[in-house]
C-alpha positions as CSV (number, residue, x, y, z in Angstrom):
1,X,-21.4,-20.7,-6.0
2,X,-18.8,-19.4,-8.4
3,X,-15.9,-21.8,-9.2
4,X,-13.5,-18.9,-9.7
5,X,-12.1,-16.1,-7.5
6,X,-13.6,-12.7,-7.8
7,X,-11.5,-10.3,-9.9
8,X,-9.0,-8.0,-8.2
9,X,-10.2,-4.5,-7.3
10,X,-10.4,-2.5,-10.5
11,X,-10.5,-5.6,-12.6
12,X,-6.7,-6.3,-13.0
13,X,-4.1,-7.4,-10.5
14,X,-1.2,-5.0,-11.0
15,X,2.5,-6.1,-10.9
16,X,4.9,-3.2,-11.3
17,X,8.1,-5.2,-10.9
18,X,10.2,-5.2,-14.1
19,X,12.3,-8.0,-15.5
20,X,16.1,-8.3,-15.2
21,X,17.0,-6.7,-18.5
22,X,14.7,-3.7,-17.9
23,X,16.0,-3.4,-14.3
24,X,19.5,-3.1,-15.7
25,X,18.4,-0.4,-18.1
26,X,16.7,1.6,-15.4
27,X,19.5,1.2,-12.9
28,X,22.0,2.7,-15.5
29,X,19.6,5.6,-16.0
30,X,19.3,6.3,-12.3
31,X,22.9,7.3,-12.0
32,X,22.1,10.6,-13.6
33,X,18.6,11.0,-12.1
34,X,17.5,12.8,-9.0
35,X,16.5,10.7,-6.1
36,X,14.4,10.7,-3.0
37,X,14.9,8.6,0.2
38,X,11.4,7.3,1.1
39,X,9.9,7.8,4.6
40,X,8.7,4.7,6.5
41,X,5.1,5.5,5.4
42,X,6.1,5.9,1.8
43,X,8.0,2.6,1.9
44,X,4.8,0.9,2.9
45,X,2.9,2.6,0.1
46,X,5.6,1.8,-2.4
47,X,5.5,-1.9,-1.5
48,X,1.8,-2.1,-1.9
49,X,1.9,-0.3,-5.2
50,X,4.7,-2.5,-6.7
51,X,3.1,-5.8,-5.6
52,X,-0.5,-5.0,-6.6
53,X,-1.8,-4.5,-3.1
54,X,-3.1,-1.1,-4.3
55,X,-4.4,-2.4,-7.6
56,X,-5.4,-0.9,-10.0
57,X,-3.0,2.0,-9.2
58,X,0.2,2.0,-11.3
59,X,1.9,4.8,-9.4
60,X,1.4,7.6,-7.0
61,X,-1.7,9.6,-7.7
62,X,-1.7,12.6,-10.1
63,X,-3.7,15.7,-9.3
64,X,-7.0,14.8,-11.1
65,X,-7.1,11.4,-9.3
66,X,-6.1,13.0,-6.0
67,X,-8.8,15.6,-6.2
68,X,-11.4,13.0,-7.3
69,X,-10.5,10.8,-4.4
70,X,-10.7,13.6,-1.9
71,X,-14.1,14.8,-3.2
72,X,-15.8,11.6,-4.3
73,X,-13.8,8.7,-2.9
74,X,-13.3,7.5,-6.4
75,X,-10.5,7.7,-9.0
76,X,-11.2,9.9,-12.0
77,X,-12.3,6.9,-13.9
78,X,-14.9,6.1,-11.3
79,X,-13.1,3.3,-9.5
80,X,-13.8,3.3,-5.8
81,X,-10.8,4.6,-3.9
82,X,-11.4,6.2,-0.5
83,X,-7.9,7.6,0.6
84,X,-5.2,9.3,-1.6
85,X,-2.0,7.4,-2.1
86,X,0.5,10.2,-2.8
87,X,4.3,10.9,-2.7
88,X,5.1,14.0,-0.7
89,X,8.4,15.8,-0.9
90,X,9.9,19.0,0.6
91,X,10.4,22.3,-1.2
92,X,14.1,21.7,-2.1
93,X,13.3,18.4,-3.8
94,X,10.2,19.7,-5.7
95,X,12.1,22.7,-7.0
96,X,14.5,20.5,-8.9
97,X,11.8,18.2,-10.5
98,X,10.0,18.5,-13.8
99,X,7.3,16.4,-15.5
100,X,8.8,13.7,-17.8
101,X,11.9,13.2,-15.6
102,X,12.7,10.0,-13.7
103,X,12.9,10.2,-9.9
104,X,14.8,7.4,-8.2
105,X,13.0,6.1,-5.1
106,X,15.4,4.8,-2.5
107,X,15.3,3.2,0.9
108,X,17.0,4.8,3.9
109,X,20.3,3.0,3.0
110,X,20.2,4.4,-0.5
111,X,19.2,1.3,-2.3
112,X,17.1,2.1,-5.4
113,X,13.7,0.4,-5.2
114,X,11.8,1.9,-8.1
115,X,11.8,4.6,-10.8
116,X,9.0,7.1,-10.9
117,X,8.2,8.7,-14.3
118,X,7.0,12.1,-13.1
119,X,3.7,13.3,-14.6
120,X,2.8,16.1,-12.2
121,X,4.2,18.2,-9.3
122,X,1.7,20.3,-7.3
123,X,1.1,21.8,-3.9
124,X,-2.1,20.3,-2.4
125,X,-4.4,21.9,0.2
126,X,-3.6,19.5,3.1
127,X,-6.3,21.0,5.3
128,X,-8.9,20.4,2.7
129,X,-7.7,16.8,2.3
130,X,-7.9,16.3,6.1
131,X,-11.5,17.6,6.2
132,X,-12.5,15.5,3.1
133,X,-10.9,12.3,4.2
134,X,-11.1,12.4,8.0
135,X,-14.0,14.8,8.5
136,X,-12.0,16.8,11.1
137,X,-9.0,19.0,11.7
138,X,-8.4,17.7,15.2
139,X,-4.7,17.2,15.6
140,X,-5.4,14.5,18.2
141,X,-6.4,12.2,15.4
142,X,-3.2,10.3,14.3
143,X,-4.1,10.6,10.7
144,X,-4.6,14.3,11.0
145,X,-1.4,14.7,13.0
146,X,0.6,13.0,10.3
147,X,-1.0,14.8,7.4
148,X,-0.7,18.3,8.9
149,X,2.4,18.0,10.9
150,X,4.6,15.5,9.1
151,X,3.6,15.6,5.4
152,X,5.8,17.5,3.0
153,X,4.1,20.3,1.1
154,X,4.5,19.1,-2.5
155,X,3.1,16.0,-4.2
156,X,4.7,14.2,-7.1
157,X,2.5,12.0,-9.3
158,X,3.7,9.5,-11.8
159,X,4.0,5.9,-12.9
160,X,6.3,3.3,-11.3
161,X,8.7,0.6,-12.5
162,X,9.8,-1.5,-9.6
163,X,13.4,-2.8,-9.2
164,X,13.0,-4.5,-5.8
165,X,10.6,-4.4,-2.9
166,X,11.7,-3.1,0.5
167,X,13.7,-5.7,2.4
168,X,12.2,-7.2,5.5
169,X,14.2,-9.4,8.0
170,X,11.2,-10.8,9.8
171,X,8.4,-13.3,9.0
172,X,9.7,-13.9,5.5
173,X,7.7,-17.1,5.3
174,X,4.5,-15.2,6.0
175,X,5.0,-12.3,3.6
176,X,3.2,-13.0,0.3
177,X,2.2,-10.8,-2.6
178,X,-1.4,-10.6,-3.7
179,X,-0.5,-12.7,-6.8
180,X,1.1,-15.3,-4.6
181,X,-2.0,-15.5,-2.4
182,X,-4.4,-15.8,-5.3
183,X,-2.2,-18.5,-6.8
184,X,-2.4,-20.4,-3.4
185,X,-6.1,-19.9,-3.3
186,X,-6.4,-21.5,-6.7
187,X,-4.1,-24.3,-5.8
188,X,-6.3,-25.1,-2.8
189,X,-9.5,-24.6,-4.8
190,X,-10.6,-21.7,-2.5
191,X,-13.1,-19.9,-4.6
192,X,-14.7,-17.9,-1.8
193,X,-12.4,-16.4,0.8
194,X,-13.1,-14.3,3.9
195,X,-10.2,-12.2,4.9
196,X,-9.7,-11.0,8.5
197,X,-7.3,-8.1,9.2
198,X,-6.7,-6.3,12.5
199,X,-3.9,-4.4,14.2
200,X,-4.8,-5.9,17.5
201,X,-3.9,-9.3,19.0
202,X,-6.5,-11.9,18.3
203,X,-8.7,-13.3,21.1
204,X,-11.5,-15.8,21.5
205,X,-14.2,-13.5,20.1
206,X,-12.1,-13.0,16.9
207,X,-11.9,-16.7,16.5
208,X,-15.6,-17.2,16.8
209,X,-16.4,-14.3,14.5
210,X,-14.0,-15.4,11.8
211,X,-15.2,-19.0,11.9
212,X,-18.8,-17.9,11.7
213,X,-18.1,-15.5,8.8
214,X,-16.4,-18.2,6.7
215,X,-19.3,-20.7,7.4
216,X,-22.0,-18.2,6.5
217,X,-20.6,-17.7,3.0
218,X,-19.4,-21.3,2.6
219,X,-15.8,-20.1,2.2
220,X,-12.3,-20.3,3.5
221,X,-10.4,-17.9,5.8
222,X,-7.4,-15.8,5.3
223,X,-6.0,-14.4,8.5
224,X,-4.0,-11.2,7.7
225,X,-2.1,-9.4,10.5
226,X,-1.0,-5.9,10.0
227,X,2.8,-5.5,10.2
228,X,3.2,-2.1,8.7
229,X,2.7,1.3,10.4
230,X,-0.2,1.6,12.8
231,X,-1.3,4.2,15.3
232,X,0.8,5.2,18.3
233,X,0.4,3.0,21.3
234,X,-0.5,-0.1,19.3
235,X,1.0,-3.5,20.2
236,X,4.2,-4.1,18.2
237,X,3.8,-6.3,15.2
238,X,6.1,-9.1,16.6
239,X,3.7,-9.6,19.5
240,X,0.7,-9.3,17.1
241,X,1.9,-12.0,14.8
242,X,2.9,-14.3,17.6
243,X,-0.7,-14.0,19.0
244,X,-2.0,-14.9,15.6
245,X,0.3,-17.9,15.4
246,X,-0.8,-19.1,18.9
247,X,-4.4,-19.1,18.0
248,X,-4.0,-21.0,14.7
249,X,-4.3,-24.5,16.2
250,X,-7.8,-23.5,17.5
251,X,-9.0,-23.4,13.9
252,X,-8.3,-27.1,13.3
């Protein structure tokens, strides 16, 4: 058995957060830059990009990577990546943007979270994306409904520099970046880790399956509840996390 953790996806754990001095420089530049208030889904994507949850991505996909992902489930360099991670904006925003410019990405309160150095602006074929990624155009599928009914018509690709991650006022003690988790695994000498993630409350079968999976590989277990956006009708994330917390003593 290896005495080290496997490498992050793509070989490198990305951290797009800048230091204090660079953040001050960027903030000063953003006063004269165009800005975009991110949607709830885009906020989730941005947080994962900035913290390395979407490693090895260093920003929102450009056109060549986008088309490669749709057609082959891989980035243009061959790295496995099954679903596009893109920044969609409306006509009136896209019309004022140009490659090379900086776009300030803000939360709904107007707080600047990141600067996007624009590399490309293009109008994708969303129906082709739906068929490539989901294999259907059925609007009853929540992913199709969002893509075809709620996605803006233009995509903006570019690299990111992070100023701060989106603010959360719940479960702060449970929210960790990939880097923090890997450091904790190293501290505990966990060199083989099974991760369990679900959007549903855990029950006895989940307990048995996760214990068995960890034992089969001689590893440790990371229980990882989803607290971002899920499909309509799902249990709220507060209930989901409380169910996870309630089952934890059963692992002892």
